NUMI-491551 format. One record per atom (N, C-alpha, C): x, y, z; residue number from 1. Coordinates in Angstrom, 1 decimal, m for minus. Last residue first. Layout:
% NUMI-491551
ATOM        u        v        w     k
ATOM        X        Y        Z   NUM
...
This chain:
% NUMI-491551
ATOM        u        v        w     k
ATOM     44.1    154.0     13.4   203
ATOM     43.2    154.8     12.5   203
ATOM     44.0    154.9     11.1   203
ATOM     45.9    152.5     14.9   202
ATOM     45.1    151.9     14.0   202
ATOM     44.2    152.6     13.2   202
ATOM     47.5    154.7     15.6   201
ATOM     48.2    153.9     14.4   201
ATOM     47.0    153.1     14.1   201
ATOM     45.7    155.8     17.3   200
ATOM     46.2    156.6     16.2   200
ATOM     46.7    155.8     15.1   200
ATOM     45.8    153.8     19.2   199
ATOM     44.6    154.0     18.4   199
ATOM     44.9    155.2     17.3   199
ATOM     48.4    153.9     20.1   198
ATOM     47.7    152.7     19.7   198
ATOM     46.8    153.0     18.6   198
ATOM     48.8    156.5     21.1   197
ATOM     49.7    155.9     20.1   197
ATOM     49.0    154.6     19.3   197
ATOM     46.7    156.7     23.0   196
ATOM     46.9    157.8     21.7   196
ATOM     47.7    157.1     20.7   196
ATOM     47.3    154.7     24.6   195
ATOM     46.3    154.7     24.1   195
ATOM     46.2    155.6     22.8   195
ATOM     50.0    155.7     25.8   194
ATOM     49.6    154.5     25.0   194
ATOM     48.5    154.4     24.2   194
ATOM     49.0    158.1     27.0   193
ATOM     49.9    158.2     26.0   193
ATOM     49.8    156.9     25.0   193
ATOM     47.2    157.0     28.8   192
ATOM     46.7    158.1     27.9   192
ATOM     47.7    157.9     26.5   192
ATOM     49.0    155.6     30.6   191
ATOM     48.1    154.9     29.7   191
ATOM     47.5    155.8     28.4   191
ATOM     50.9    157.7     31.4   190
ATOM     51.4    156.6     30.6   190
ATOM     50.3    156.0     29.9   190
ATOM     48.8    159.1     33.1   189
ATOM     49.5    160.0     31.9   189
ATOM     50.1    158.7     31.0   189
ATOM     48.6    157.1     34.9   188
ATOM     47.6    157.6     34.2   188
ATOM     47.9    158.3     32.8   188
ATOM     51.1    157.3     36.0   187
ATOM     50.7    156.1     35.4   187
ATOM     49.7    156.3     34.5   187
ATOM     51.3    159.9     36.9   186
ATOM     52.2    159.4     35.8   186
ATOM     51.7    158.3     35.2   186
ATOM     49.8    159.5     39.2   185
ATOM     49.3    160.5     37.9   185
ATOM     50.3    160.1     36.9   185
ATOM     51.2    157.7     40.6   184
ATOM     49.8    157.4     40.2   184
ATOM     49.3    158.1     39.0   184
ATOM     53.3    159.2     41.1   183
ATOM     53.5    157.9     40.3   183
ATOM     52.2    157.6     40.1   183
ATOM     52.3    161.3     42.7   182
ATOM     52.9    161.9     41.5   182
ATOM     53.1    160.4     40.6   182
ATOM     51.5    160.0     44.9   181
ATOM     50.4    160.5     43.8   181
ATOM     51.1    160.9     42.6   181
ATOM     54.0    159.2     46.2   180
ATOM     53.1    158.1     45.3   180
ATOM     51.9    158.7     44.5   180
ATOM     55.3    161.3     46.9   179
ATOM     55.6    160.9     45.5   179
ATOM     54.7    160.0     45.0   179
ATOM     54.4    162.0     49.6   178
ATOM     54.2    162.8     48.5   178
ATOM     54.5    162.4     47.0   178
ATOM     55.2    159.6     51.3   177
ATOM     53.8    160.5     51.4   177
ATOM     53.5    161.1     50.1   177
ATOM     57.8    159.3     50.5   176
ATOM     57.0    158.1     50.8   176
ATOM     55.6    158.7     50.8   176
ATOM     59.3    161.6     50.5   175
ATOM     59.3    160.9     49.4   175
ATOM     58.0    159.7     49.5   175
ATOM     59.0    162.2     53.4   174
ATOM     58.2    163.1     52.5   174
ATOM     58.0    162.3     50.9   174
ATOM     60.5    160.3     54.5   173
ATOM     59.1    160.3     54.8   173
ATOM     58.3    161.1     53.7   173
ATOM     62.9    160.3     52.9   172
ATOM     62.4    159.1     53.0   172
ATOM     61.0    159.4     53.3   172
ATOM     63.7    163.2     53.4   171
ATOM     63.6    162.5     51.9   171
ATOM     62.9    161.3     51.9   171
ATOM     63.6    163.4     56.5   170
ATOM     63.1    164.1     55.3   170
ATOM     62.8    163.7     53.8   170
ATOM     65.9    161.4     56.7   169
ATOM     64.6    161.3     57.2   169
ATOM     63.6    162.2     56.2   169
ATOM     68.1    162.7     55.3   168
ATOM     67.8    161.5     55.0   168
ATOM     66.0    161.0     55.6   168
ATOM     68.3    165.1     56.8   167
ATOM     68.2    165.2     55.4   167
ATOM     67.8    163.8     54.8   167
ATOM     68.9    164.0     59.4   166
ATOM     67.8    164.8     59.1   166
ATOM     67.4    164.9     57.6   166
ATOM     71.3    162.7     58.9   165
ATOM     70.2    162.2     59.1   165
ATOM     68.9    162.7     59.0   165
ATOM     73.1    164.1     56.0   164
ATOM     72.7    163.9     57.6   164
ATOM     71.6    163.3     57.8   164
ATOM     74.1    163.2     53.5   163
ATOM     74.6    164.3     54.3   163
ATOM     74.4    164.4     55.6   163
ATOM     73.0    161.3     51.8   162
ATOM     73.9    161.0     53.0   162
ATOM     74.7    162.1     53.7   162
ATOM     69.6    161.0     50.4   161
ATOM     70.8    162.0     51.0   161
ATOM     71.7    161.3     52.0   161
ATOM     68.9    158.5     48.2   160
ATOM     68.7    158.8     49.8   160
ATOM     69.8    159.6     50.0   160
ATOM     69.0    157.2     46.0   159
ATOM     69.2    158.7     46.0   159
ATOM     69.1    159.2     47.4   159
ATOM     68.9    154.4     46.3   158
ATOM     70.2    155.1     46.0   158
ATOM     70.3    156.6     46.1   158
ATOM     66.2    154.4     46.8   157
ATOM     67.0    154.2     47.9   157
ATOM     68.5    154.7     47.7   157
ATOM     65.2    155.0     44.4   156
ATOM     64.8    155.8     45.4   156
ATOM     65.8    155.5     46.5   156
ATOM     66.2    152.7     42.6   155
ATOM     66.5    154.3     42.5   155
ATOM     66.5    155.0     43.5   155
ATOM     64.8    150.7     44.0   154
ATOM     66.3    150.7     44.2   154
ATOM     66.7    152.0     43.8   154
ATOM     62.2    151.2     43.4   153
ATOM     62.5    151.2     44.9   153
ATOM     64.1    151.1     45.0   153
ATOM     62.2    151.3     40.7   152
ATOM     61.8    152.4     41.3   152
ATOM     62.3    152.3     43.0   152
ATOM     62.7    148.4     40.5   151
ATOM     63.6    149.3     40.1   151
ATOM     63.5    150.7     40.7   151
ATOM     60.2    147.5     41.6   150
ATOM     61.4    146.8     42.2   150
ATOM     62.6    147.9     41.9   150
ATOM     58.4    148.5     39.7   149
ATOM     58.4    149.0     41.1   149
ATOM     59.6    148.7     41.8   149
ATOM     59.3    147.1     37.3   148
ATOM     59.6    148.8     37.4   148
ATOM     59.4    148.9     38.8   148
ATOM     58.6    144.2     37.9   147
ATOM     59.9    144.8     37.6   147
ATOM     60.4    146.3     37.7   147
ATOM     55.8    144.4     38.9   146
ATOM     57.1    143.6     39.8   146
ATOM     58.3    144.3     39.3   146
ATOM     54.5    145.6     36.7   145
ATOM     54.5    146.1     38.0   145
ATOM     55.7    145.7     39.0   145
ATOM     55.1    143.7     34.6   144
ATOM     55.7    145.2     34.8   144
ATOM     55.6    145.7     36.1   144
ATOM     53.8    141.5     35.7   143
ATOM     55.4    141.3     35.4   143
ATOM     56.0    142.8     35.5   143
ATOM     51.3    142.4     35.7   142
ATOM     52.0    142.1     36.9   142
ATOM     53.4    142.1     36.8   142
ATOM     51.0    142.2     32.6   141
ATOM     51.0    143.6     33.5   141
ATOM     51.6    143.3     34.8   141
ATOM     51.0    139.7     32.2   140
ATOM     52.2    140.5     31.8   140
ATOM     52.1    142.0     32.2   140
ATOM     48.9    138.6     33.7   139
ATOM     50.3    138.3     34.1   139
ATOM     51.5    139.2     33.6   139
ATOM     46.3    141.2     34.7   138
ATOM     46.9    140.1     33.5   138
ATOM     48.5    140.0     34.1   138
ATOM     44.7    140.9     37.8   137
ATOM     45.6    141.7     36.9   137
ATOM     46.4    140.8     35.7   137
ATOM     41.2    140.5     37.6   136
ATOM     42.5    139.9     37.7   136
ATOM     43.5    140.6     36.9   136
ATOM     38.4    141.0     39.7   135
ATOM     39.5    141.7     38.7   135
ATOM     40.8    141.1     38.9   135
ATOM     36.4    140.7     41.7   134
ATOM     36.6    139.8     40.4   134
ATOM     37.3    140.2     39.4   134
ATOM     36.6    142.1     44.0   133
ATOM     36.0    142.7     42.9   133
ATOM     35.8    141.7     41.5   133
ATOM     38.1    140.2     45.4   132
ATOM     36.6    140.4     45.9   132
ATOM     35.8    141.1     44.6   132
ATOM     40.5    140.6     44.3   131
ATOM     40.0    139.5     44.1   131
ATOM     38.4    139.5     44.5   131
ATOM     41.0    143.2     45.0   130
ATOM     41.0    143.0     43.6   130
ATOM     40.2    141.7     43.5   130
ATOM     41.3    143.0     47.5   129
ATOM     40.3    143.9     47.2   129
ATOM     40.0    143.4     45.7   129
ATOM     43.4    141.3     48.0   128
ATOM     42.2    140.7     48.6   128
ATOM     41.0    141.7     47.8   128
ATOM     45.3    142.9     47.2   127
ATOM     45.4    141.9     46.4   127
ATOM     43.7    141.4     46.7   127
ATOM     45.4    144.9     49.3   126
ATOM     45.0    145.2     47.9   126
ATOM     44.7    144.1     47.2   126
ATOM     46.1    143.1     51.5   125
ATOM     44.6    143.6     51.4   125
ATOM     44.3    144.1     50.0   125
ATOM     48.7    142.4     50.7   124
ATOM     47.6    141.5     50.8   124
ATOM     46.3    141.9     50.7   124
ATOM     50.0    144.9     50.8   123
ATOM     50.0    144.4     49.7   123
ATOM     48.6    143.3     49.6   123
ATOM     49.4    145.3     53.6   122
ATOM     48.7    146.2     52.9   122
ATOM     48.8    145.5     51.4   122
ATOM     51.0    143.3     54.8   121
ATOM     49.6    143.1     54.9   121
ATOM     48.7    144.1     53.9   121
ATOM     53.5    144.3     54.1   120
ATOM     53.1    142.9     53.5   120
ATOM     51.6    142.9     53.4   120
ATOM     53.4    146.5     55.7   119
ATOM     53.6    146.5     54.3   119
ATOM     53.2    145.5     53.7   119
ATOM     53.2    145.6     58.3   118
ATOM     52.0    146.5     57.9   118
ATOM     52.3    146.3     56.3   118
ATOM     55.7    144.2     58.9   117
ATOM     54.4    143.4     58.5   117
ATOM     53.4    144.2     58.1   117
ATOM     58.6    145.5     56.8   116
ATOM     57.8    145.6     57.9   116
ATOM     56.2    144.9     57.7   116
ATOM     60.6    143.3     54.6   115
ATOM     59.9    144.5     55.1   115
ATOM     58.9    144.3     56.2   115
ATOM     62.1    141.0     55.0   114
ATOM     63.0    142.2     54.1   114
ATOM     61.9    143.6     54.4   114
ATOM     60.8    138.8     55.4   113
ATOM     61.7    139.3     56.4   113
ATOM     62.4    140.6     56.3   113
ATOM     59.5    138.1     53.1   112
ATOM     58.6    138.9     54.4   112
ATOM     59.5    139.4     55.3   112
ATOM     61.9    138.9     50.4   111
ATOM     61.0    138.0     51.3   111
ATOM     60.3    139.0     52.5   111
ATOM     62.6    139.7     47.3   110
ATOM     62.7    139.8     48.6   110
ATOM     62.1    138.7     49.2   110
ATOM     62.5    139.9     44.4   109
ATOM     63.7    139.7     44.9   109
ATOM     63.8    139.6     46.5   109
ATOM     60.0    140.1     43.4   108
ATOM     60.5    141.4     43.5   108
ATOM     61.9    141.1     44.1   108
ATOM     59.0    137.6     43.9   107
ATOM     59.4    137.9     42.5   107
ATOM     60.0    139.4     42.5   107
ATOM     58.6    137.6     46.7   106
ATOM     59.7    136.9     46.2   106
ATOM     60.0    137.4     44.8   106
ATOM     56.4    139.5     46.7   105
ATOM     57.7    139.9     47.2   105
ATOM     58.9    139.1     46.7   105
ATOM     54.7    137.7     45.5   104
ATOM     54.8    139.1     45.0   104
ATOM     56.5    139.5     45.3   104
ATOM     54.4    135.9     47.5   103
ATOM     54.8    135.5     46.3   103
ATOM     55.4    136.7     45.4   103
ATOM     53.3    137.4     49.4   102
ATOM     54.6    137.0     49.9   102
ATOM     55.1    136.5     48.3   102
ATOM     50.6    137.8     48.4   101
ATOM     51.5    138.9     48.8   101
ATOM     53.0    138.5     48.9   101
ATOM     49.7    135.1     48.4   100
ATOM     50.1    135.7     47.1   100
ATOM     50.9    137.1     47.4   100
ATOM     49.7    134.7     51.5    99
ATOM     50.4    133.7     50.4    99
ATOM     50.8    134.4     49.2    99
ATOM     48.3    135.8     53.4    98
ATOM     49.6    136.6     53.0    98
ATOM     50.1    135.8     51.9    98
ATOM     45.1    136.4     54.1    97
ATOM     46.0    135.2     53.4    97
ATOM     47.3    136.1     53.0    97
ATOM     44.3    138.1     57.2    96
ATOM     44.7    138.0     55.7    96
ATOM     45.4    136.9     55.2    96
ATOM     42.1    139.2     59.7    95
ATOM     42.9    138.1     59.0    95
ATOM     43.2    138.0     57.4    95
ATOM     42.2    142.7     60.6    94
ATOM     41.8    141.6     60.4    94
ATOM     42.7    140.4     60.0    94
ATOM     43.6    145.8     59.5    93
ATOM     43.1    145.1     60.5    93
ATOM     42.4    143.7     59.9    93
ATOM     46.3    147.7     58.7    92
ATOM     45.4    146.7     58.3    92
ATOM     44.9    145.9     59.1    92
ATOM     47.2    151.2     58.8    91
ATOM     47.1    150.0     59.7    91
ATOM     45.9    149.1     59.2    91
ATOM     48.4    153.1     56.1    90
ATOM     47.5    152.6     57.0    90
ATOM     47.5    151.2     57.6    90
ATOM     51.6    154.4     56.1    89
ATOM     51.0    153.1     55.6    89
ATOM     49.9    152.9     56.6    89
ATOM     53.2    156.4     57.4    88
ATOM     52.0    156.6     56.1    88
ATOM     51.5    155.5     55.6    88
ATOM     54.8    155.3     59.0    87
ATOM     54.1    156.5     59.4    87
ATOM     53.1    156.6     58.4    87
ATOM     56.0    153.1     57.7    86
ATOM     55.0    152.8     58.5    86
ATOM     54.1    154.0     59.1    86
ATOM     58.1    154.4     56.1    85
ATOM     56.9    153.9     55.5    85
ATOM     55.9    153.6     56.5    85
ATOM     59.8    155.3     58.3    84
ATOM     59.0    156.4     57.6    84
ATOM     57.7    155.9     56.7    84
ATOM     60.4    152.8     59.4    83
ATOM     59.6    153.8     60.3    83
ATOM     58.7    154.7     59.5    83
ATOM     61.9    151.8     57.3    82
ATOM     60.8    151.1     57.8    82
ATOM     59.7    152.0     58.4    82
ATOM     64.0    153.7     57.0    81
ATOM     63.2    153.5     55.9    81
ATOM     61.7    152.9     56.3    81
ATOM     65.1    153.5     59.6    80
ATOM     64.4    154.7     59.4    80
ATOM     63.6    154.5     58.1    80
ATOM     65.8    150.6     59.5    79
ATOM     64.8    150.9     60.3    79
ATOM     64.0    152.3     60.2    79
ATOM     67.9    151.0     57.7    78
ATOM     66.8    150.0     57.3    78
ATOM     65.5    150.4     58.3    78
ATOM     69.7    152.8     59.0    77
ATOM     68.9    153.3     57.8    77
ATOM     67.7    152.4     57.4    77
ATOM     69.6    153.1     62.4    76
ATOM     69.7    152.1     61.3    76
ATOM     69.2    152.6     60.2    76
ATOM     68.7    155.0     64.2    75
ATOM     70.1    155.1     63.9    75
ATOM     70.4    154.2     62.6    75
ATOM     65.4    156.8     63.6    74
ATOM     66.3    155.5     64.1    74
ATOM     67.8    155.8     63.3    74
ATOM     64.8    160.1     64.7    73
ATOM     65.1    159.3     63.7    73
ATOM     65.9    158.1     64.3    73
ATOM     62.8    162.0     66.2    72
ATOM     63.5    161.2     66.6    72
ATOM     63.9    159.9     65.7    72
ATOM     61.6    163.9     64.6    71
ATOM     62.3    164.3     65.6    71
ATOM     63.2    163.2     66.4    71
ATOM     60.7    162.4     62.4    70
ATOM     61.7    163.4     62.1    70
ATOM     62.3    163.8     63.5    70
ATOM     59.1    160.5     63.8    69
ATOM     60.1    160.0     62.9    69
ATOM     61.2    161.2     62.8    69
ATOM     57.2    162.4     64.7    68
ATOM     58.0    161.5     65.4    68
ATOM     59.2    161.0     65.0    68
ATOM     56.3    163.3     62.2    67
ATOM     56.8    164.1     63.1    67
ATOM     57.8    163.6     64.1    67
ATOM     54.8    160.7     61.5    66
ATOM     55.9    161.3     60.8    66
ATOM     56.8    162.4     61.4    66
ATOM     52.8    160.5     63.5    65
ATOM     54.0    159.7     63.4    65
ATOM     55.1    160.1     62.5    65
ATOM     51.2    162.9     63.0    64
ATOM     52.0    162.8     64.2    64
ATOM     53.2    161.7     64.2    64
ATOM     50.4    162.3     60.3    63
ATOM     51.3    163.4     60.4    63
ATOM     52.1    163.5     61.6    63
ATOM     48.4    160.2     61.1    62
ATOM     49.8    159.9     60.3    62
ATOM     50.9    161.0     60.4    62
ATOM     46.8    161.9     62.7    61
ATOM     47.5    160.8     63.3    61
ATOM     48.9    160.3     62.5    61
ATOM     45.8    163.6     60.4    60
ATOM     46.7    164.1     61.8    60
ATOM     47.5    163.0     62.5    60
ATOM     46.4    162.0     57.1    59
ATOM     45.6    162.4     58.4    59
ATOM     46.5    162.9     59.6    59
ATOM     47.4    162.7     54.0    58
ATOM     47.9    161.9     55.4    58
ATOM     46.9    162.6     56.5    58
ATOM     47.0    164.0     51.7    57
ATOM     45.9    163.1     52.1    57
ATOM     46.3    162.3     53.5    57
ATOM     48.9    166.0     51.1    56
ATOM     48.8    164.7     50.2    56
ATOM     47.6    163.7     50.7    56
ATOM     48.2    168.0     52.6    55
ATOM     47.8    168.2     51.4    55
ATOM     47.8    166.8     50.4    55
ATOM     49.3    166.8     54.8    54
ATOM     48.2    167.1     54.9    54
ATOM     47.3    167.2     53.4    54
ATOM     52.0    167.0     53.8    53
ATOM     51.5    166.0     54.2    53
ATOM     50.0    165.8     54.4    53
ATOM     52.5    169.8     53.5    52
ATOM     52.4    169.0     52.3    52
ATOM     52.1    167.5     52.7    52
ATOM     52.0    170.8     56.2    51
ATOM     51.0    171.0     55.3    51
ATOM     51.1    170.1     53.9    51
ATOM     54.3    169.7     57.5    50
ATOM     52.9    169.2     57.8    50
ATOM     52.1    169.4     56.7    50
ATOM     56.5    170.8     56.2    49
ATOM     56.3    169.4     56.0    49
ATOM     54.7    169.1     56.3    49
ATOM     55.8    173.7     56.6    48
ATOM     56.1    173.2     55.2    48
ATOM     55.7    171.5     54.9    48
ATOM     56.2    173.6     59.2    47
ATOM     54.8    173.9     58.7    47
ATOM     54.8    173.5     57.3    47
ATOM     59.0    173.1     59.3    46
ATOM     58.1    172.3     60.0    46
ATOM     56.8    172.3     59.5    46
ATOM     59.9    175.6     58.2    45
ATOM     60.3    174.3     57.6    45
ATOM     59.2    173.4     57.8    45
ATOM     59.0    177.5     60.1    44
ATOM     58.7    177.5     58.5    44
ATOM     58.7    176.2     58.0    44
ATOM     60.6    176.4     62.1    43
ATOM     59.0    176.5     62.5    43
ATOM     58.4    176.5     60.8    43
ATOM     63.2    177.1     61.4    42
ATOM     62.8    175.5     61.6    42
ATOM     61.1    175.6     61.9    42
ATOM     63.2    179.8     61.5    41
ATOM     63.1    179.1     60.2    41
ATOM     62.7    177.8     60.4    41
ATOM     60.8    180.8     64.3    40
ATOM     62.2    180.9     63.3    40
ATOM     62.1    180.1     62.2    40
ATOM     59.3    182.8     66.6    39
ATOM     59.4    181.5     65.8    39
ATOM     60.3    181.8     64.8    39
ATOM     58.5    183.8     70.0    38
ATOM     59.1    184.1     68.7    38
ATOM     59.5    182.8     67.9    38
ATOM     55.5    184.6     71.7    37
ATOM     56.7    183.7     71.5    37
ATOM     57.5    184.2     70.1    37
ATOM     53.3    185.7     74.6    36
ATOM     54.0    185.8     73.1    36
ATOM     55.2    185.2     73.0    36
ATOM     52.6    185.9     77.0    35
ATOM     51.6    185.8     76.0    35
ATOM     52.1    185.8     74.7    35
ATOM     54.8    186.5     78.8    34
ATOM     53.7    185.4     79.0    34
ATOM     52.9    185.0     77.9    34
ATOM     57.3    186.9     76.2    33
ATOM     56.6    187.3     77.3    33
ATOM     55.5    186.3     77.6    33
ATOM     59.0    185.1     74.7    32
ATOM     59.3    186.5     74.7    32
ATOM     58.7    187.3     75.9    32
ATOM     59.5    181.8     74.2    31
ATOM     58.8    182.8     75.0    31
ATOM     59.5    184.1     75.2    31
ATOM     60.0    180.3     71.2    30
ATOM     60.7    180.8     72.3    30
ATOM     60.1    182.0     72.9    30
ATOM     57.4    178.2     70.3    29
ATOM     58.3    179.1     69.9    29
ATOM     58.9    179.6     71.2    29
ATOM     56.8    174.4     70.3    28
ATOM     56.8    175.9     70.9    28
ATOM     57.9    176.6     70.3    28
ATOM     56.7    172.6     67.2    27
ATOM     57.1    173.0     68.5    27
ATOM     56.9    174.6     69.0    27
ATOM     53.8    171.0     66.1    26
ATOM     54.8    172.2     65.8    26
ATOM     55.2    172.5     67.2    26
ATOM     52.5    169.2     67.1    25
ATOM     53.0    168.9     65.8    25
ATOM     54.0    170.0     65.6    25
ATOM     51.0    169.6     69.2    24
ATOM     52.2    169.2     69.5    24
ATOM     52.8    168.8     68.3    24
ATOM     48.4    170.5     69.1    23
ATOM     48.5    169.1     69.0    23
ATOM     49.8    168.7     69.0    23
ATOM     48.8    173.1     69.7    22
ATOM     48.1    172.5     70.5    22
ATOM     48.4    171.0     70.6    22
ATOM     50.1    173.8     67.2    21
ATOM     50.8    173.8     68.4    21
ATOM     50.1    173.0     69.5    21
ATOM     48.1    173.2     65.4    20
ATOM     49.2    172.5     65.3    20
ATOM     50.0    172.5     66.6    20
ATOM     46.5    175.4     66.4    19
ATOM     46.1    174.0     66.3    19
ATOM     47.2    173.1     66.2    19
ATOM     47.9    177.5     65.4    18
ATOM     47.6    177.4     66.9    18
ATOM     47.1    175.9     67.1    18
ATOM     47.7    177.3     62.7    17
ATOM     49.2    177.3     63.6    17
ATOM     48.9    176.7     65.0    17
ATOM     45.1    177.9     62.2    16
ATOM     45.8    176.4     62.0    16
ATOM     47.1    176.4     62.7    16
ATOM     45.1    180.4     62.9    15
ATOM     44.4    179.6     63.7    15
ATOM     44.7    178.2     63.5    15
ATOM     46.7    181.7     61.2    14
ATOM     47.1    181.6     62.6    14
ATOM     46.5    180.6     63.3    14
ATOM     47.1    179.8     58.1    13
ATOM     46.4    180.7     58.9    13
ATOM     46.8    180.6     60.3    13
ATOM     50.2    179.6     56.3    12
ATOM     49.2    178.9     57.0    12
ATOM     48.7    179.9     58.0    12
ATOM     52.2    180.9     55.1    11
ATOM     51.0    180.8     54.1    11
ATOM     50.1    180.0     54.9    11
ATOM     54.8    181.5     55.9    10
ATOM     54.3    180.1     55.5    10
ATOM     53.4    179.9     54.8    10
ATOM     54.7    184.2     56.3     9
ATOM     55.5    183.8     55.7     9
ATOM     55.1    182.2     55.2     9
ATOM     52.3    184.6     57.9     8
ATOM     52.5    185.1     56.7     8
ATOM     53.6    184.5     55.8     8
ATOM     52.9    183.2     60.2     7
ATOM     51.7    182.9     59.4     7
ATOM     51.9    183.3     57.8     7
ATOM     54.8    184.4     61.1     6
ATOM     55.1    183.1     60.7     6
ATOM     53.9    182.6     59.7     6
ATOM     53.7    186.9     61.8     5
ATOM     54.8    186.7     60.7     5
ATOM     54.8    185.4     60.3     5
ATOM     52.0    186.1     63.7     4
ATOM     51.3    186.6     62.4     4
ATOM     52.4    186.6     61.3     4
ATOM     53.9    185.0     65.7     3
ATOM     53.1    184.1     64.9     3
ATOM     52.3    184.5     63.8     3
ATOM     57.2    186.8     65.0     2
ATOM     55.8    186.5     65.8     2
ATOM     54.9    185.8     65.0     2
ATOM     60.3    185.8     64.5     1
ATOM     59.2    186.4     64.2     1
ATOM     57.8    185.8     65.1     1
């Protein structure tokens, strides 16, 4: 299909497709003449991945990292998971005290050697942000975070496709980038449901 047909099929404007081509996020089509190229189903799929990531708030630099993982996936599943998460985990700069973050990892049944440094630093930064704001997560609530997020991690890992490395990469990368907004939205819904039950019972 020509670029105009690719645009119509994918719903991505031609100008945006050309931008992705220039940024090498989208592979070149098969040249049919010096000024024209033909595109296929793989281009439609790649555009779907790019747009999903952009819509989820992943910047172009992050998208480029994800595309790199998709094009050259690590052979080791552990490295695959780490690379996928690293692609969408912001780099945390500056010195951070990792003590509290490490303690949380241990409560989840792990240790710093079980995750990539940027992930541990992201936890530490989040905790530091809470501390600066003077906000303390109640112990019972933190217990729930630790218990249920560890369970979510186990469930997601167990559901990783084993049909092919490409399927596994797509699942891990997109699951990391796109499911987190769903988890956040469901958390807020859960709070509203709990509030409704509590205050209805009190009324």
